[in-house]
N, C-alpha and C positions, 0 to 999 in steps of 0.2 A: 453787112452782111446782111439780108432778108428774115424778119421774124412775119409768122403768120399769126393774127387771133382769133379770137373763137370768142366768139357771143351768143350766146341765147335767146335772141325776140320775144315781146310778151307780145299774147295772139291778139293782136287790135289795132286797128288800124293806127299808120302813126307810126310804129317802134326802132321801123328802120330809118327814116324820116331823123326821127334823134337823136340816131345813132350818127349819120352822117352830119348831122349838123351841129353838133359836140367837135366833129373834126374840122370842121368848113371852122369856125368862128375861133381855133385854134390853127387855122394857115396851113392841116395838112391835107396833103392829097392820100387822094384810095388807089393804090397802085396794081393791086388786083380782088379781083371780090369773090365767094362761087357762093350759095343757098343753099342748102339742102330742110325744102317742109315736110312731115310725113306729118296726116292728121290737123294737128292742134299745133307741134310742139314748131319752131323754127331755131336753127342754125346757122348761124352765117361767120363765114373763112377771109380775113380776109390783108391784103399787106397796105403800109404805106411808106409816103415820104416822112412821117416821124414817129419812129419807135418814142418815143420819149413822149411827146407829146402827147403818139393814139396811149398810154396806158395811163393820161394824165387827167386828157379826156373822159375815157370807160372812171375812169376811181372818182372823178366834179360829180357825171352823174352817177355814181349807183351801181352803172354797168360790174353783174363781173364777170371776168371774162377770163385762157390762158391763149398760153403764146405754147405757139411750137418751134421748131427749126428746124425747117424741110431739107435740113441736107446730115439731118441727126449730125447734131457738133462739125463733120468736119470741113474743110476749105479743100475745095474743087481746086485751087491753084495752088497747092500743096499737096495733091492726092501723085504719088507713082503707078506705073503700073500693078504693081504688086498689092497694090489697093484694089486694086478691081480682081482679082486672080480669089475664086472660090477656096473660104478656110472649112474646112472637117472634114 
């Protein structure tokens, strides 16, 4: 299952490099990335090759993060046609 991680980046030079470097030290590949900036706030959403190592890297940095399951807990390979029909 793919896990998306969201982290808030400091408005300082190197904040993205700090996060990427911590992942690299653990041999974690960034497999998907989306960044959003608004004024001085920034958020980074990413997927990686190893969710457990990503958690460990963020925790070692003291980097707050959130995890998101992009499927909403639904496993596409287990879905049926009835799961795709509108409910209500």
